[in-house]
C-alpha positions as CSV (number, residue, x, y, z in Angstrom):
1,M,4.2,14.0,52.7
2,T,2.0,11.0,51.7
3,D,1.3,9.9,48.1
4,T,-2.1,8.4,47.3
5,G,-4.5,8.5,44.4
6,F,-4.1,9.4,40.8
7,W,-1.8,12.5,41.2
8,G,-1.4,11.9,44.8
9,K,-2.3,14.0,47.8
10,V,0.3,16.4,49.0
11,E,0.0,18.1,52.3
12,S,1.7,21.5,52.9
13,A,3.2,22.6,56.2
14,I,0.0,24.1,57.3
15,K,-2.0,21.0,56.1
16,V,-4.1,22.9,53.6
17,T,-5.5,21.1,50.6
18,I,-7.7,22.3,47.9
19,T,-10.3,19.9,46.5
20,L,-11.4,20.4,42.9
21,S,-14.4,18.1,42.4
22,Q,-14.4,17.8,38.6
23,L,-13.3,20.0,35.8
24,H,-14.7,19.2,32.4
25,Y,-13.3,20.8,29.3
26,C,-15.6,20.2,26.3
27,V,-15.4,21.6,22.8
28,K,-18.6,21.3,20.8
29,D,-18.7,20.8,17.1
30,C,-15.4,18.8,17.0
31,A,-14.9,15.3,15.8
32,R,-14.5,14.2,19.5
33,T,-15.1,15.9,22.8
34,T,-12.2,16.2,25.3
35,S,-13.1,15.6,28.9
36,I,-10.5,15.7,31.7
37,V,-11.0,15.3,35.5
38,I,-8.7,16.8,38.1
39,F,-8.5,15.3,41.5
40,K,-7.3,16.6,44.9
41,M,-4.2,18.9,44.8
42,S,-2.4,21.0,47.3
43,P,-1.9,24.7,46.6
44,L,1.8,24.0,46.3
45,I,1.5,21.9,43.2
46,M,-1.8,23.3,41.8
47,M,-0.2,26.2,39.9
48,S,2.5,24.0,38.3
49,N,-0.1,21.5,37.2
50,I,-2.5,24.1,35.7
51,L,0.1,24.9,33.0
52,G,0.6,21.2,32.3
53,F,-3.1,20.6,32.3
54,M,-3.7,23.4,29.7
55,L,-0.9,21.9,27.5
56,I,-2.6,18.5,27.7
57,I,-5.9,20.1,26.6
58,V,-4.4,21.9,23.6
59,A,-2.5,18.8,22.6
60,T,-5.5,16.6,22.6
61,L,-8.0,18.9,20.8
62,E,-9.1,18.1,17.4
63,P,-8.6,21.0,15.0
64,C,-11.6,23.1,15.6
65,Y,-12.5,26.7,14.7
66,G,-9.2,28.4,15.3
67,L,-8.1,26.3,18.2
68,Y,-6.0,24.0,16.1
69,L,-2.3,24.8,16.5
70,G,-1.0,22.4,13.9
71,R,-0.5,22.8,10.2
72,R,-3.5,23.1,7.9
73,H,-3.4,21.8,4.3
74,L,-5.4,23.5,1.6
75,Y,-6.1,21.7,-1.7
76,I,-7.7,23.1,-4.9
77,R,-8.6,20.6,-7.6
78,N,-9.6,21.2,-11.3
79,D,-12.8,19.2,-11.9
80,L,-14.0,21.3,-14.8
81,E,-16.1,19.4,-17.4
82,N,-14.6,18.7,-20.9
83,H,-11.1,18.5,-19.5
84,L,-10.7,22.3,-19.5
85,P,-7.4,23.8,-18.1
86,L,-7.8,26.1,-15.1
87,K,-5.4,29.1,-14.4
88,I,-5.1,29.8,-10.7
89,H,-3.1,32.4,-8.7
90,C,-3.3,32.2,-4.9
91,W,-1.8,34.5,-2.2
92,S,-2.0,35.7,1.4
93,K,-0.7,38.9,2.8
94,D,2.6,37.1,3.5
95,N,2.9,34.6,0.6
96,D,2.4,34.7,-3.2
97,L,2.0,31.1,-4.4
98,G,2.4,32.1,-8.1
99,L,0.3,31.5,-11.2
100,K,-0.4,27.8,-12.1
101,T,-2.2,26.0,-14.8
102,L,-4.1,22.9,-13.7
103,N,-5.2,20.3,-16.1
104,F,-8.3,18.2,-15.5
105,T,-8.1,16.4,-12.1
106,Q,-4.8,18.1,-11.2
107,E,-4.6,20.0,-7.9
108,T,-2.5,22.6,-6.2
109,S,-1.9,22.4,-2.5
110,W,0.0,24.1,0.3
111,S,0.2,23.9,4.1
112,F,0.4,26.7,6.7
113,K,-0.1,27.5,10.3
114,D,-2.9,29.9,11.4
115,N,-1.9,33.3,12.7
116,N,-4.5,33.6,15.5
117,I,-3.5,37.2,16.3
118,W,-3.5,38.9,13.0
119,G,-5.5,36.3,11.0
120,T,-4.7,34.0,8.1
121,K,-6.5,34.6,4.8
122,F,-5.8,33.0,1.4
123,E,-7.4,34.3,-1.8
124,C,-7.3,33.0,-5.4
125,D,-7.9,34.4,-8.8
126,M,-9.2,31.7,-11.2
127,E,-10.0,31.7,-14.9
128,F,-11.0,29.2,-17.6
129,Q,-12.6,29.2,-21.0
130,L,-16.1,27.7,-21.1
131,E,-18.1,27.5,-24.4
132,G,-16.1,30.4,-25.9
133,Q,-16.6,32.6,-22.9
134,M,-13.9,33.4,-20.3
135,K,-15.0,32.8,-16.8
136,R,-13.1,34.6,-14.0
137,G,-13.5,34.8,-10.3
138,Q,-11.6,35.9,-7.2
139,V,-12.5,33.9,-4.1
140,V,-11.4,33.6,-0.5
141,V,-10.5,30.0,0.0
142,Y,-9.4,30.3,3.7
143,N,-10.0,32.8,6.4
144,N,-9.6,31.9,10.1
145,K,-11.3,35.2,11.2
146,K,-14.5,34.9,9.1
147,K,-16.7,32.0,8.2
148,I,-16.6,31.4,4.4
149,R,-17.9,27.8,4.2
150,T,-21.0,26.1,5.4
151,R,-18.8,23.8,7.6
152,E,-15.4,24.9,8.6
153,C,-12.5,22.7,7.5
154,R,-10.2,21.3,10.1
155,K,-6.8,19.9,9.1
156,R,-7.6,19.6,5.4
157,C,-9.4,22.2,3.4
158,K,-10.4,20.8,0.1
159,W,-12.0,22.8,-2.8
160,S,-13.2,21.5,-6.2
161,V,-13.5,23.9,-9.1
162,R,-16.4,23.0,-11.3
163,K,-18.5,24.5,-14.1
164,Y,-21.0,26.3,-11.8
165,G,-18.6,27.3,-9.0
166,L,-16.6,26.0,-6.1
167,Y,-17.5,23.0,-4.0
168,A,-16.0,22.5,-0.5
169,F,-15.4,19.0,0.9
170,D,-17.3,18.4,4.2
171,E,-14.9,16.4,6.4
172,K,-17.7,15.3,8.8
173,D,-20.2,14.1,6.2
174,K,-17.6,13.1,3.6
175,K,-19.4,14.9,0.8
176,W,-18.9,17.9,-1.6
177,D,-21.1,20.9,-0.8
178,F,-21.8,23.7,-3.4
179,E,-20.4,26.9,-1.8
180,I,-19.4,29.7,-4.2
181,P,-21.1,30.3,-7.6
182,W,-19.2,32.0,-10.4
């Protein structure tokens, strides 16, 4: 057996080698693109390296459209004019986060891991008093099986509750986008 090159060249008893020219793995719409090249490998080590290769790809991906395996963080902030309090109750099929009252500029937050098989969905009931009239709304603030925002959030999903509806923070452009009217 001789060892040359990046991973080395390993010859089997029958002197068979498999050459993989280049394998590029690219994920579009992510903050960065992952590109990995595999060099010559023998059939004896190819199968063991495939698993390692796939783990490297998953570990180096930016969070992107359900491929992210880390924890996501969801934030909802009260940005209502005139310093109005906001009542908010959020839940998923597995978790009830309870009723909270947020004063002006306060936020509630939680973290979770996506369930890529059955789906992860968080909904919130919100209400506040505006000019003598009660405003209420039930909104889906996160759903990994259905697009609910113009741009999907990655690690941090930020919402701002305002007079005319909910605004979502666009991580790529670093700005607030109006998303859901009352």
